[in-house]
C-alpha positions, 0 to 999 in steps of 0.5 A, a space after each residue: 815347664 816351670 820348676 813348680 810344675 816339675 816338682 808337682 810331676 815328680 811328686 805325683 809320680 812318687 806318690 803313686 807308688 805305695 811304698 819306699 821300696 817301689 819308689 827307689 825301684 822307680 828311681 833306679 829304673 830311671 837311672 838305667 834308662 838315663 844315658 851315661 855321660 860321655 867319657 870326656 866328662 868322667 874325669 877328675 875335673 868333673 868328679 864330685 868330691 867327698 863321695 864314696 861312689 864316683 860321681 860326676 857332675 856337669 853343669 852348663 848355661 845355655 841362653 840363660 837357662 841351667 842344664 845339669 847332668 850326672 853319672 855315677 858308678 852307683 846306680 842309686 847315686 846316679 838315680 838320686 843325682 839324676 832326679 835333681 839334675 832333671 828337676 833343675 835342668 832348663 830353669 833360670 838360675 834365680 828360680 833354682 836358688 829360690 827352690 829347695 828339694 826338701 819336698 822329697 822328704 815326704 816320700 822318704 827318699 832322703 831318710 832311707 838312704 845310707 849316710 854316704 848316699 845322702 851325702 852324695 845327694 847333698 853334694 849334688 844339690 850344693 853343686 847345682 846351687 853353686 853353679 846357679 849362683 855363679 850365673 847370676 849377674 853380680 849384685 851392685 855391692 859386689 862390683 869393686 868399681 862401684 864400691 865406695 872404697 874404690 
């Protein structure tokens, strides 16, 4: 499924819920159904810095496609991080970098989170972008061997 199709699917699911409380409840139910990360990933090396809740993030590249998982000791953080991980998993790095989760604003998800929870959502998005960017081949200008000063 393409990123545009995934966005359309998520948008349809959220739009079908008449108010913010029901949307947040749906997200929390999704988080409850999501399996926890294995214990070997719930360590400091995978912890997302700067979040009040403990939030762990795992990124992998498999055959050119990015895959993401997240877990948290806060159910709402797990829900919002999981939403982004699900949305961007199974996508090529370049497509991830060309997409922004700003469409979630129309459903009130970001605006009605506490500042700390918005911070966690922002940090997960930053982690996803950073990982995707790190998987792209270096641009010709980034290769020191071909640099005019080399």
